[in-house]
N, C-alpha and C positions, 0 to 999 in steps of 0.2 A: 468349571464345566465337566459333564459325566463323561467318566472315561470311556464308555462305549461308544455315544455321541463323538469326543474326539477321534477315536479309533475308525469311525465310518467316516468321518471328513477326510481323514489321512488319506483312507484307502480310496473313496472315490477322487480325491487329486491326483492319485498316483495315474489311476485309470481313465479320467479326464479332465488331465490339466489345460487343456486349450479353453473347455466351459471354464474355469475359472475366469482365465485370461482373459476372454471375450466379456463378461460381466465385466472384472476390473478394467478393461479399456472403454466399453460403451459407457461406465459415469463418469470419465475423467473428463472430460468433453462440457457435460449437463452440467457440471458442480462450475466450473469455467466460465460457463454462461452465465447462470446463476449468479455468481457472485459478484461477476461484472455489473448486471443490473443493479445486484443490495449495495455494493459497497462503491463505487468508481465517482461516485457525485461525493462521497465524505474524503476523497484522500486527500485533497488541499486542505482540509478545516482539520483532518488528524494528523498531517505535516505539521501545520498552526498550532497545534494544542501540544505535542508533543515538543516542537523547538521552544515554547513558551515556558513548557514546565520547565525542561532543563535549565532554563536560564533561572540566573539567581538574586536580578537585580530587583527593588522595590516597586521603583514607581519609573515612567520615562517621563521624558518634558520635552514638548514641542514648540521653537521659538521661531520669528523671519532672521533673528541676527546672533550672534555669537556672543553667548554670557559666558564664554571663560570658564564652564565646569571643569573637570577632568576628566570625565568620559562623555565629552561629547561627538558627535561626529557630525560633519554636513554632509547632507544627503540631496540627489538629484536624480533626476529619472533621465536615461540614458538607454541607446541601444546595446548588445555587443554584438561582433561580426568577427567569423573567421578569413574573412577579406579587407585589409587594407584600401583597395579600389574603389571607393564610395564616391558617386556623383552628389555633387555640391546641391542639385537638387532633388534628389530622390531621398522621398523617406523609408524605401521599402528595399532590402535589398541581401543579397546569400546570406542565406543559413541566421538570420539576427534575429535577436531575443531582448526583448524589453524589459527591463532593470529599476530597481530602484538600488541608486548606487550607495553606499557607506563610504565613504570620504575618511580615514583615521591619519589625524592633525601628529606633529613629531610632538606628541608628548608621553609620558608614562599611563596608559592604560590599566585600569583593573577589570583584566577581561572575564574573572568570575562575575565581573557586577555587571553585564552587557550581555547582550543575545550571542557575543561571541565565544564561548567556552570549549572547552575540549569534547561536553559532551555533545554539542552539537556540530559535529567534524564529522563525516564520513570518511576522507581520506588526507594522512599529513596532517600539515603543522598552518595555525597561522601566523606563528610568532616571527619570520621576515617582514610582513606588513607593516610591523609594530616595532622595527627595526632599524639601523639606517638606512638613508634614500639610496637606491640605485638607479641607474643611469634610464632603466626600464621601469617603471612603477610594477611591485606585484601587488597580483589579484588573486581574492578567494572567490572562488564562483558555484553556484549549490548543483547538484546532482543531476536536475532537471534539467540547467542550463547548460554542464559538461556531455549528455546526453544528445542533448539538440544538437549542439555545436560542434559534435563528434572533434571533443578538445579533451587533453590529459594533460596529468601535474607536469610540469614544465613545459606546454606550450603555449604556444599566444595567440589573445584575442587583444580586439581593437576597441575601445571605446568610442561608440558615435554618438555626439550630440551638436545639437542645432543650436547656434549663439542668435543673441539679442542685439549685436551692434546694426549688426549686416549678414543680406542674403550668405549661407553658405554652413558650411559644418567644422568640427573638430574632430582630428581622428587620432586616436594615442594609442598605441603600440602597449599592453601589456603583458605579463607573466602568469601563468595561472601558477600557484604554490601550493594551493590544498583546495580541498570538495568540501562544502559542506551540506549538510541536511537540508532538505528545501524549507523554505520558510516564503510566504506569498502576503504582501504590504496590503495587497486587494488580490481580486479574483485572478487578474490581469500580469500582476507584477511579481516579479519574486526578485530577491534581494543578494547584493555583491557587494565586497568589502573591498576597496582599492586601497594603496599606500598612497599616501599622499606626498610626493615629492617637489622639488622646487621647480621642476621644470612641468609639471603637470600644475601646480598651482598656476603659473603665468598665462597658460594656455587658456585656465577655465574661468580663474578670478575675473570677474566685470562683466564675463561673457553668458552667464548660467545661472540659474536662479536658484539658491540656494532653500532650503530647510535643514535649522540645525537641531538635532535630537539628542538629549543626553539621558543618559541611563545612574541612578542612584542605589543605592542600598538604604535610601531613606527616603519616605516622603517628599516630594519636591513641594516648595513656595509657588501656588497657584497665580502670586502675583505678577511672578518673573517670566512666565513661561504662558505664551496663548494655550497650550493645554496641556494637562498633565493626567496621566492614567495610569494605576498600579496594574502591576505585573496580573492579580487576582481577578481585575475588573477583562483585564484584555484574555485569559482563558474562561472566563464565564460568557464572555461573547463568543468566543469560538464555540464551546460548550452548546449554548443553546442554538446556533446556527448548525450544529449536527444532530440537536433532539428535532430541530423544524425539519431534517431532512429522514428524519428514522421513520415515519408514519409511512410517507410513498415507499420508502426502503421495503416494507413488511410485504407487502403485494406483490413485489418479485420472488418470493420464496416461498409464497403461496404456491406460485403458478409452477415455481419450480418443484414444490410437494409433488404435485399432481401427473407431472410428467416422470419425474423420478418412480413415482407410485406406478404409473402403467410399465414400466421399464422394469421395476423390479417384479413386478403382478406379471409378467410376462415371463418372466425367468424361474420365477415361482411354478406355475403352472407347467414350467418346460420340467424343470425339475421335479416335481410331484407325477406328474408322467412317465418320466424315465424311473422313479425310484418309487412306485404304487408296489410293486412285485415286493422289495424288502421294508416298505414301509409294513404290507402286509404280513411279512415274516416275523418279524419285531415283535408287530403285535398280538400274533398268536403262540409267540413266545414269552408272553407277558409282560413285554416292556410298557411301560408306560407312558401316558401320552404327552407328561413334560419331557419325558428324552426325545421321543421322539420331535416334540415343538424345538428345541434345545436344538438337535443336529441342524434344521434348516435354519434355526435365528444365528446359531452362532456362523455357521456357512457362508450367510450373508451380512451378519454385521464383522464380520471379517474382513469381507471384500469393500465394505463399506469406508470401513476406518483407514484399509490401504490404500483407498481411491481418493479419501478424503484429504488424506496426507499430500499424494502424489498431486491432487489438482491446487492445493493450498501454495506446493513449491513453485508447479507450473504457473498459478495465476499471477503470484506475488513477483518470482525472478525472472521468467522466460515471457510472458504476456504485458506483464505493467513495469517492470523496470527496464529490458531489454527491445522489448516493441516497442512500447507507446511510450518511454524513455522519462517516466514519471517514478519516482523515489516511493516505493510504500511503505508504511511502518509497523512492524512488526504484529500490533492491535489487531491491524486489519487482517493481517495473515489469521493471528488465531482466530478472530470474528469468522472466516469464511470456513475454518472445521469444522469452528461450531454448532454455525449454520446445517454445513450440508450431514452433519451428524445427527443432529436432532430431526432431518428431512429424512435420513435413514433410518434411524430408531424409529420411527410413526411408520413409516412404511411397512418396515419387517412388523411392527406390531400389529397392523391389518391386514397383512396378508398370512399370519401366523392364525388369524381368527377366523380367516375365510377356509385355510388348512385345514383346522377343525371341524369344519360344519361340513366338508367334503369329505373326513374322515366318518363322520357320522352316517352322511349318505351312503357310502358304501360300504357294507360290512365285511371284514376280511374274507369270510369264506366264499363271498360272491369273487370278491377279488382273485383270489387263486384259484377261484373255479375259471375264471374265465381266462385268466394266463396258460393253466394247463391245457383248456381245449384251443389256445393259441399254438401252444409247442406240439399236439397230438395232431 
């Protein structure tokens, strides 16, 4: 950046700090709104892709009965609640969350060859789940579920299951020992991992329909399983879903680009009017057009840079993760930043072109002459 442009911007900031602050604040909500419409639809798929990417198994097999493999989980659909007072005839209860529950049998699991490895843990450790049984089963839930239920490590949740044999429900208290990064088995069901202790076994065996899922560091035999998928197939499927949503998502940034351009255009015109005299003086002193352009470009690019960083943090950590209660991977955080900066740079470029046309339209001597008449 040119030294003259640098000194000019610093001088303007010292004289009118609130103008800079106003421009900075105006852009943040606009960028957040654009980001929400552009990326929210991909958050679930992005979480799934990250979860699968961090896993290290080679293939996964599904079966209707236990095949006795080392990394085998029995899974079933249930709801989690923070209240144990559940009506036996009710399927809707306070703060419930529907999940696919993975039940860990009392075997030695090779955790790195499943989806439950250290990279997929958001907080604490899942080791207690694979250790000796406790009177209260240990459970690991996802970030989204923890936010929805408003529960923390060490808190209690209740597994609620409808049973097959007779009308009624099973309610089992569990202690939260770990928070996982989000993983969705479909668009509405999250995963959880529970310790399958003896008392819990007695309650659910024969009363609940299970699906057995086995993870392996090799390609499993199709003959033994109802269905076998490789991890690469799962990642490709999620990537295809993200790609399908990418075209509609491009519409919103263009609407956002127009809105940001209008905001920038307004501020540009305001700044040109207020700095027309200074621009004329700089021109009369022989300052070339590139330096004058760099003054305005640097000013607005700096504001866009700061606003984009602030908006990305607010969008991820405040709006999505705190208020909405959904974990957002860093990939989308950087996507928000890149989209907003690209829109900002395009807007600055167009406005610089308009500035040059305006400078050509108003010669220096006319500008200085009009300012002198105003003073007199």
